[in-house]
VOGU-380574 format. One line per 8 residues: number of its first residue (from 1); their letters; for each residue x, y, z of N, C-alpha, C. Coordinates in steps of 0.2 Angstrom, whole numbers, padded with zeros to 4 digits. Layout:
N
NUM	A	X/Y/Z/X/Y/Z/X/Y/Z ~ ...
! end
This chain:
261
1	MYEDLRGK	-0002/0041/0091/0005/0038/0091/0005/0031/0094 ~ 0009/0027/0091/0009/0020/0094/0016/0019/0096 ~ 0017/0018/0103/0023/0018/0106/0027/0012/0103 ~ 0024/0006/0102/0027/0000/0100/0030/0000/0093 ~ 0028/0005/0089/0031/0006/0082/0038/0010/0083 ~ 0040/0013/0088/0046/0016/0089/0052/0011/0088 ~ 0056/0013/0083/0062/0009/0082/0061/0003/0078 ~ 0055/0001/0076/0053/-0004/0071/0056/-0003/0064
9	SVIVTGAS	0058/-0008/0061/0061/-0007/0054/0055/-0009/0049 ~ 0054/-0004/0045/0049/-0004/0040/0051/-0003/0033 ~ 0048/-0007/0028/0050/-0005/0021/0043/-0003/0018 ~ 0043/0003/0014/0038/0005/0011/0039/0006/0003 ~ 0036/0002/-0001/0038/0002/-0008/0033/0008/-0011 ~ 0036/0010/-0017/0033/0016/-0020/0032/0022/-0015 ~ 0037/0024/-0012/0037/0028/-0006/0038/0036/-0008 ~ 0039/0037/-0015/0041/0044/-0017/0036/0049/-0018
17	SGIGKAIA	0029/0046/-0018/0024/0051/-0019/0017/0047/-0016 ~ 0012/0052/-0016/0005/0049/-0015/0005/0045/-0008 ~ 0001/0040/-0008/0000/0036/-0002/0006/0033/0001 ~ 0011/0031/-0004/0017/0028/-0001/0021/0033/0003 ~ 0021/0039/0000/0025/0045/0004/0022/0046/0011 ~ 0015/0047/0011/0011/0048/0017/0012/0042/0022 ~ 0012/0036/0020/0014/0031/0024/0021/0031/0027 ~ 0026/0032/0023/0032/0032/0025/0033/0038/0030
25	LRFGREQA	0031/0044/0029/0031/0049/0034/0028/0048/0040 ~ 0022/0044/0040/0018/0043/0046/0023/0038/0050 ~ 0026/0033/0047/0030/0029/0051/0036/0033/0054 ~ 0038/0038/0050/0044/0042/0053/0041/0046/0059 ~ 0035/0048/0059/0033/0052/0065/0032/0047/0071 ~ 0031/0040/0069/0031/0035/0074/0038/0033/0077 ~ 0043/0037/0074/0050/0036/0076/0052/0029/0074 ~ 0049/0026/0068/0052/0020/0066/0058/0021/0061
33	HVVLNYNS	0061/0016/0059/0066/0016/0054/0064/0013/0047 ~ 0064/0018/0042/0060/0017/0036/0065/0016/0030 ~ 0064/0011/0026/0067/0010/0020/0062/0013/0015 ~ 0064/0018/0011/0060/0022/0006/0062/0019/-0001 ~ 0058/0015/-0003/0059/0012/-0010/0056/0017/-0015 ~ 0059/0018/-0021/0057/0021/-0026/0059/0018/-0033 ~ 0056/0019/-0038/0058/0016/-0044/0062/0021/-0049 ~ 0059/0026/-0050/0063/0031/-0054/0063/0038/-0052
41	NNKPIQAM	0058/0040/-0047/0058/0047/-0045/0061/0047/-0038 ~ 0067/0049/-0038/0071/0050/-0032/0072/0057/-0029 ~ 0068/0062/-0033/0069/0069/-0031/0067/0070/-0023 ~ 0061/0067/-0021/0058/0069/-0015/0062/0065/-0009 ~ 0066/0060/-0011/0069/0055/-0006/0073/0058/-0001 ~ 0078/0062/-0002/0082/0065/0002/0078/0070/0007 ~ 0074/0074/0005/0070/0078/0009/0065/0074/0014 ~ 0063/0068/0012/0059/0063/0016/0064/0060/0021
49	VEEIESYG	0070/0059/0019/0075/0056/0024/0076/0061/0030 ~ 0077/0067/0028/0078/0073/0033/0072/0074/0037 ~ 0066/0074/0034/0060/0075/0038/0059/0069/0043 ~ 0060/0063/0041/0059/0057/0046/0064/0058/0051 ~ 0070/0060/0050/0075/0060/0055/0073/0066/0060 ~ 0070/0071/0057/0068/0077/0062/0063/0074/0067 ~ 0059/0069/0065/0054/0066/0070/0057/0062/0075 ~ 0064/0060/0074/0067/0055/0078/0068/0048/0075
57	GKAVGVQG	0065/0047/0069/0066/0041/0066/0072/0041/0062 ~ 0073/0035/0058/0079/0035/0053/0076/0033/0046 ~ 0079/0034/0041/0077/0032/0034/0083/0032/0030 ~ 0082/0028/0024/0086/0027/0019/0082/0026/0013 ~ 0085/0029/0007/0081/0028/0001/0085/0022/-0003 ~ 0081/0018/-0006/0083/0012/-0010/0079/0012/-0017 ~ 0083/0012/-0022/0080/0011/-0029/0078/0004/-0030 ~ 0073/0003/-0034/0071/-0004/-0036/0065/-0005/-0039
65	DVSEEESV	0064/-0009/-0044/0058/-0011/-0047/0055/-0017/-0043 ~ 0049/-0016/-0040/0046/-0021/-0036/0044/-0028/-0040 ~ 0044/-0027/-0047/0042/-0033/-0051/0048/-0037/-0052 ~ 0054/-0035/-0050/0060/-0039/-0051/0062/-0042/-0044 ~ 0063/-0049/-0044/0065/-0052/-0038/0071/-0050/-0035 ~ 0076/-0048/-0039/0082/-0046/-0036/0082/-0039/-0032 ~ 0077/-0035/-0035/0076/-0028/-0032/0073/-0029/-0025 ~ 0068/-0033/-0025/0064/-0034/-0019/0069/-0038/-0013
73	QALIQAAH	0073/-0042/-0015/0078/-0045/-0011/0083/-0040/-0008 ~ 0085/-0035/-0013/0089/-0030/-0011/0086/-0025/-0005 ~ 0079/-0024/-0006/0076/-0020/-0001/0076/-0024/0006 ~ 0075/-0030/0006/0075/-0034/0013/0082/-0033/0015 ~ 0087/-0034/0011/0094/-0033/0013/0096/-0026/0016 ~ 0093/-0021/0013/0094/-0014/0015/0091/-0013/0022 ~ 0085/-0016/0023/0083/-0015/0030/0087/-0019/0035 ~ 0089/-0025/0033/0094/-0028/0038/0100/-0025/0039
81	DNFGSLDV	0103/-0022/0034/0110/-0019/0034/0110/-0013/0038 ~ 0104/-0009/0037/0104/-0002/0039/0101/-0002/0046 ~ 0096/-0006/0047/0092/-0006/0054/0092/-0013/0058 ~ 0095/-0018/0055/0096/-0024/0059/0090/-0029/0059 ~ 0085/-0027/0056/0079/-0031/0056/0074/-0029/0051 ~ 0068/-0033/0051/0062/-0031/0047/0056/-0033/0050 ~ 0052/-0028/0052/0046/-0029/0056/0040/-0028/0052 ~ 0040/-0023/0048/0034/-0022/0044/0036/-0021/0037
89	MVNNAGIE	0032/-0024/0032/0033/-0023/0025/0026/-0020/0022 ~ 0027/-0015/0019/0021/-0011/0016/0022/-0012/0008 ~ 0018/-0016/0005/0018/-0017/-0002/0013/-0012/-0005 ~ 0016/-0006/-0006/0012/0000/-0009/0012/0001/-0016 ~ 0018/0000/-0019/0019/0002/-0026/0014/-0001/-0031 ~ 0011/0003/-0035/0006/0001/-0040/0005/0006/-0045 ~ 0003/0004/-0051/0001/0008/-0057/-0005/0006/-0060 ~ -0008/0011/-0064/-0014/0010/-0067/-0014/0014/-0074
97	NEVPSEKL	-0018/0012/-0079/-0019/0016/-0085/-0026/0014/-0088 ~ -0029/0019/-0091/-0036/0017/-0093/-0035/0015/-0101 ~ -0038/0009/-0102/-0038/0006/-0109/-0045/0002/-0109 ~ -0049/0003/-0114/-0054/-0001/-0116/-0052/-0008/-0116 ~ -0056/-0013/-0113/-0053/-0020/-0112/-0052/-0023/-0119 ~ -0056/-0022/-0124/-0055/-0025/-0130/-0048/-0022/-0134 ~ -0046/-0017/-0131/-0040/-0014/-0135/-0034/-0015/-0130 ~ -0034/-0018/-0124/-0029/-0019/-0120/-0024/-0023/-0123
105	SLEDWKKV	-0017/-0021/-0123/-0012/-0025/-0126/-0010/-0030/-0120 ~ -0007/-0035/-0122/-0004/-0040/-0118/0002/-0037/-0114 ~ 0006/-0032/-0117/0011/-0029/-0114/0008/-0024/-0108 ~ 0003/-0021/-0109/0000/-0017/-0104/-0003/-0021/-0098 ~ -0006/-0027/-0100/-0009/-0031/-0095/-0003/-0034/-0091 ~ 0002/-0036/-0094/0008/-0039/-0090/0011/-0034/-0085 ~ 0012/-0027/-0088/0015/-0022/-0084/0011/-0021/-0077 ~ 0005/-0020/-0078/0001/-0019/-0072/0001/-0025/-0067
113	IDVNLTGA	0000/-0031/-0070/0000/-0037/-0066/0006/-0038/-0062 ~ 0012/-0037/-0066/0019/-0038/-0063/0020/-0033/-0057 ~ 0018/-0027/-0058/0019/-0022/-0052/0014/-0023/-0047 ~ 0008/-0023/-0048/0003/-0023/-0043/0002/-0030/-0039 ~ 0002/-0035/-0043/0001/-0042/-0040/0008/-0046/-0039 ~ 0012/-0046/-0044/0018/-0050/-0043/0023/-0046/-0038 ~ 0023/-0039/-0039/0027/-0035/-0034/0024/-0036/-0027 ~ 0018/-0037/-0026/0015/-0038/-0019/0017/-0045/-0017
121	FLGSREAI	0017/-0050/-0021/0019/-0056/-0019/0026/-0057/-0017 ~ 0030/-0054/-0022/0037/-0054/-0020/0039/-0051/-0014 ~ 0036/-0045/-0012/0037/-0042/-0006/0035/-0046/0000 ~ 0029/-0049/-0001/0026/-0053/0005/0031/-0059/0006 ~ 0032/-0062/0000/0036/-0068/0001/0043/-0067/0004 ~ 0047/-0062/0002/0053/-0061/0004/0053/-0058/0012 ~ 0048/-0054/0013/0047/-0052/0020/0046/-0058/0025 ~ 0041/-0062/0023/0039/-0068/0027/0045/-0072/0028
129	NYMLENDI	0049/-0074/0023/0055/-0078/0023/0060/-0075/0029 ~ 0061/-0068/0028/0065/-0065/0033/0063/-0066/0040 ~ 0056/-0065/0041/0053/-0065/0048/0053/-0072/0050 ~ 0052/-0077/0046/0053/-0084/0048/0060/-0086/0050 ~ 0065/-0084/0046/0072/-0085/0048/0074/-0082/0054 ~ 0071/-0076/0056/0074/-0073/0062/0069/-0073/0067 ~ 0064/-0077/0067/0059/-0078/0072/0055/-0071/0074 ~ 0053/-0067/0069/0050/-0061/0070/0043/-0062/0069
137	KGTVINMS	0039/-0060/0074/0031/-0059/0073/0029/-0053/0070 ~ 0031/-0052/0063/0030/-0046/0059/0023/-0045/0056 ~ 0023/-0040/0052/0017/-0038/0049/0018/-0036/0041 ~ 0014/-0039/0037/0014/-0037/0030/0007/-0034/0028 ~ 0008/-0028/0025/0002/-0024/0023/0003/-0023/0016 ~ -0003/-0025/0012/-0003/-0025/0005/-0008/-0019/0003 ~ -0007/-0016/-0002/-0011/-0010/-0004/-0016/-0013/-0010 ~ -0022/-0014/-0008/-0027/-0016/-0012/-0031/-0010/-0015
145	SVHEVIPW	-0037/-0011/-0015/-0041/-0005/-0018/-0049/-0007/-0017 ~ -0053/-0002/-0018/-0060/-0004/-0018/-0062/-0008/-0024 ~ -0057/-0008/-0029/-0058/-0012/-0035/-0056/-0019/-0034 ~ -0055/-0021/-0028/-0055/-0029/-0027/-0062/-0031/-0027 ~ -0067/-0027/-0026/-0074/-0029/-0026/-0078/-0025/-0030 ~ -0076/-0019/-0033/-0080/-0015/-0037/-0077/-0016/-0044 ~ -0081/-0019/-0049/-0079/-0019/-0056/-0077/-0012/-0059 ~ -0072/-0012/-0063/-0070/-0005/-0066/-0069/-0006/-0073
153	PHFVHYAA	-0074/-0005/-0077/-0073/-0005/-0085/-0067/0000/-0087 ~ -0063/-0002/-0092/-0057/0001/-0094/-0051/0000/-0090 ~ -0052/-0003/-0084/-0046/-0004/-0080/-0046/-0012/-0078 ~ -0048/-0016/-0083/-0048/-0023/-0081/-0042/-0026/-0078 ~ -0036/-0024/-0081/-0030/-0026/-0078/-0029/-0024/-0071 ~ -0031/-0018/-0069/-0030/-0015/-0062/-0035/-0019/-0058 ~ -0041/-0020/-0060/-0046/-0023/-0055/-0044/-0031/-0054 ~ -0041/-0034/-0060/-0039/-0041/-0059/-0033/-0041/-0054
161	SKGGVKLM	-0029/-0036/-0054/-0023/-0036/-0050/-0025/-0036/-0043 ~ -0030/-0031/-0041/-0032/-0030/-0034/-0036/-0036/-0032 ~ -0040/-0039/-0036/-0044/-0045/-0034/-0039/-0051/-0032 ~ -0033/-0051/-0036/-0028/-0056/-0034/-0025/-0054/-0028 ~ -0023/-0048/-0027/-0020/-0046/-0020/-0025/-0048/-0014 ~ -0031/-0047/-0015/-0036/-0049/-0010/-0035/-0057/-0008 ~ -0036/-0061/-0013/-0035/-0068/-0011/-0028/-0070/-0009 ~ -0023/-0067/-0012/-0016/-0068/-0010/-0015/-0067/-0003
169	TETLALEF	-0018/-0061/-0001/-0017/-0059/0006/-0021/-0063/0011 ~ -0027/-0065/0009/-0031/-0070/0014/-0027/-0077/0014 ~ -0024/-0079/0009/-0021/-0085/0009/-0015/-0085/0013 ~ -0011/-0080/0012/-0004/-0079/0016/-0006/-0078/0024 ~ -0011/-0075/0025/-0013/-0074/0032/-0015/-0080/0035 ~ -0019/-0084/0032/-0021/-0091/0035/-0015/-0095/0035 ~ -0010/-0095/0031/-0004/-0099/0031/0000/-0098/0036 ~ 0001/-0091/0038/0007/-0089/0042/0004/-0087/0049
177	APKGIRVN	-0002/-0087/0050/-0005/-0085/0057/-0002/-0089/0063 ~ -0001/-0096/0062/0002/-0100/0067/0009/-0097/0069 ~ 0012/-0094/0064/0019/-0091/0066/0019/-0084/0069 ~ 0013/-0081/0070/0013/-0075/0072/0014/-0069/0067 ~ 0014/-0071/0061/0014/-0066/0056/0008/-0064/0053 ~ 0006/-0057/0054/0000/-0055/0051/0000/-0052/0044 ~ -0005/-0053/0040/-0005/-0051/0033/-0012/-0048/0032 ~ -0012/-0041/0030/-0018/-0038/0029/-0018/-0033/0023
185	NIGPGAIY	-0023/-0031/0020/-0024/-0026/0015/-0027/-0020/0017 ~ -0025/-0015/0014/-0029/-0008/0014/-0032/-0007/0008 ~ -0038/-0005/0008/-0042/-0004/0002/-0044/0003/0001 ~ -0040/0007/-0002/-0042/0014/-0002/-0047/0015/-0008 ~ -0051/0020/-0007/-0056/0023/-0012/-0053/0028/-0016 ~ -0057/0033/-0017/-0054/0039/-0021/-0050/0043/-0017 ~ -0043/0044/-0018/-0038/0047/-0014/-0035/0053/-0018 ~ -0034/0059/-0015/-0031/0064/-0019/-0023/0063/-0019
193	TPINEEKF	-0021/0061/-0025/-0014/0059/-0025/-0012/0062/-0032 ~ -0005/0063/-0033/-0003/0065/-0040/-0005/0062/-0046 ~ -0007/0055/-0045/-0009/0052/-0051/-0016/0054/-0054 ~ -0020/0057/-0049/-0026/0059/-0051/-0028/0066/-0050 ~ -0022/0070/-0048/-0023/0077/-0047/-0027/0081/-0052 ~ -0025/0080/-0059/-0028/0083/-0064/-0035/0082/-0065 ~ -0037/0076/-0064/-0044/0074/-0064/-0048/0077/-0059 ~ -0045/0077/-0053/-0049/0080/-0047/-0049/0088/-0047
201	QDPEARAS	-0045/0091/-0051/-0045/0098/-0052/-0051/0100/-0056 ~ -0053/0096/-0060/-0059/0097/-0064/-0065/0097/-0060 ~ -0069/0102/-0059/-0075/0102/-0055/-0080/0097/-0056 ~ -0081/0096/-0063/-0086/0091/-0065/-0084/0084/-0064 ~ -0078/0083/-0065/-0075/0076/-0064/-0075/0075/-0056 ~ -0073/0080/-0052/-0073/0079/-0045/-0080/0078/-0042 ~ -0085/0081/-0045/-0091/0081/-0042/-0094/0074/-0044 ~ -0092/0071/-0050/-0095/0065/-0052/-0092/0059/-0047
209	VESMIPMG	-0085/0060/-0045/-0083/0055/-0041/-0086/0056/-0034 ~ -0086/0062/-0031/-0089/0063/-0025/-0096/0060/-0024 ~ -0100/0060/-0029/-0107/0057/-0029/-0107/0050/-0028 ~ -0101/0047/-0029/-0100/0039/-0027/-0098/0038/-0020 ~ -0097/0043/-0016/-0094/0043/-0010/-0099/0045/-0005 ~ -0102/0040/-0001/-0107/0042/0004/-0105/0048/0009 ~ -0098/0048/0011/-0096/0054/0015/-0095/0060/0011 ~ -0095/0060/0005/-0095/0066/0001/-0089/0070/-0001
217	YIGKPEEI	-0083/0066/0000/-0077/0070/-0001/-0071/0065/-0003 ~ -0066/0068/-0007/-0061/0064/-0009/-0056/0063/-0003 ~ -0053/0057/-0002/-0049/0056/0004/-0042/0059/0003 ~ -0038/0059/0008/-0031/0062/0008/-0027/0056/0010 ~ -0021/0056/0007/-0016/0051/0008/-0015/0049/0015 ~ -0015/0055/0019/-0013/0054/0027/-0019/0050/0030 ~ -0025/0050/0027/-0030/0045/0030/-0029/0038/0029 ~ -0025/0036/0024/-0023/0030/0022/-0017/0028/0027
225	ASVAAWLA	-0013/0033/0027/-0007/0032/0032/-0009/0030/0039 ~ -0014/0033/0041/-0016/0032/0048/-0019/0024/0049 ~ -0022/0022/0043/-0024/0015/0043/-0018/0010/0044 ~ -0013/0012/0040/-0007/0008/0039/-0003/0007/0046 ~ -0003/0013/0050/0000/0013/0056/-0003/0009/0061 ~ -0010/0009/0061/-0014/0005/0066/-0013/-0002/0064 ~ -0013/-0004/0058/-0013/-0011/0056/-0006/-0014/0058 ~ -0001/-0010/0058/0006/-0012/0060/0007/-0012/0067
233	SSEASYVT	0003/-0009/0071/0004/-0008/0078/0001/-0014/0082 ~ 0003/-0014/0088/0000/-0019/0093/-0008/-0018/0094 ~ -0010/-0012/0093/-0017/-0011/0093/-0021/-0016/0089 ~ -0018/-0018/0083/-0021/-0023/0079/-0019/-0030/0079 ~ -0017/-0032/0085/-0013/-0038/0086/-0017/-0044/0084 ~ -0024/-0044/0084/-0028/-0049/0083/-0032/-0049/0076 ~ -0029/-0045/0072/-0032/-0043/0065/-0027/-0046/0060 ~ -0030/-0051/0056/-0026/-0053/0050/-0031/-0056/0045
241	GITLFADG	-0029/-0055/0039/-0032/-0058/0033/-0038/-0054/0031 ~ -0038/-0047/0033/-0044/-0043/0031/-0042/-0038/0025 ~ -0046/-0035/0022/-0046/-0029/0018/-0049/-0024/0022 ~ -0045/-0019/0025/-0048/-0013/0028/-0050/-0008/0023 ~ -0056/-0007/0021/-0057/-0002/0016/-0058/0005/0020 ~ -0054/0010/0017/-0054/0017/0019/-0056/0021/0013 ~ -0063/0021/0012/-0066/0023/0006/-0072/0028/0006 ~ -0073/0031/0012/-0078/0035/0013/-0085/0032/0012
249	GMTKYPSF	-0085/0025/0012/-0091/0021/0011/-0093/0019/0004 ~ -0088/0020/-0001/-0089/0019/-0008/-0091/0012/-0009 ~ -0088/0007/-0005/-0090/0000/-0006/-0097/-0002/-0004 ~ -0101/0003/-0001/-0107/0002/0002/-0113/0004/-0002 ~ -0113/0003/-0009/-0118/0004/-0014/-0121/0011/-0013 ~ -0117/0016/-0014/-0120/0023/-0013/-0126/0025/-0017 ~ -0127/0022/-0022/-0133/0023/-0026/-0140/0022/-0022 ~ -0139/0018/-0017/-0145/0016/-0013/-0145/0021/-0007
257	QGGRG	-0141/0026/-0006/-0141/0031/-0001/-0147/0035/-0001 ~ -0150/0036/0005/-0156/0040/0006/-0163/0035/0005 ~ -0162/0029/0005/-0167/0024/0004/-0170/0023/-0003 ~ -0165/0025/-0008/-0167/0024/-0015/-0166/0017/-0017 ~ -0170/0015/-0022/-0169/0008/-0024/-0176/0004/-0023
! end
């Protein structure tokens, strides 16, 4: 637990499932005040509000498409109206779909870039503006991926979006460090979430993925949430402009494990 997170105002985009849900609930356990953003799936939100309140935190659900400027501005306003401030912005919302690159439509390219990269930019920009206007030394956490450094055939739009998030985060961190605003990435590896549950339930597919992870297992959303809580806390007060990979070692060339090569 991080005592300094108690009472902090936090926005988590894409909070209704997977990594976003785990992050939102972790901030709830830290007794923070959480804006739970969702796009279309509002079914879990009320239960999440109640769970967060049972921990001693506060929460409110807000619908919005992170690729739309007005929606992101409404999230910032919701944090201000409900909790009086904004201390932590977690730009978690993201999408992916598998398409061979030569068959990828412009529509599919734009959709992934709009959510994953433009959405993270809008969330970062609006949060930073609020922090500057209110003299808040806050934190922005963007959700990148191991695929900011690992090429991923059939997912060129996703890999491009995460590569963009990497340099966007580093640039913002450099630009706003003098103002005391920290900007960092989390780079998850293979995580067991609803988006890939069917894949990981197939023993052969799961074994194939696990063979690329030196630690040998698929991660849990809660393991990413722990990273988010640390990055938001004062324990990480001297950390800005990094991607903290939580990937079981996937980015460390696992094919060379055991002295091969």
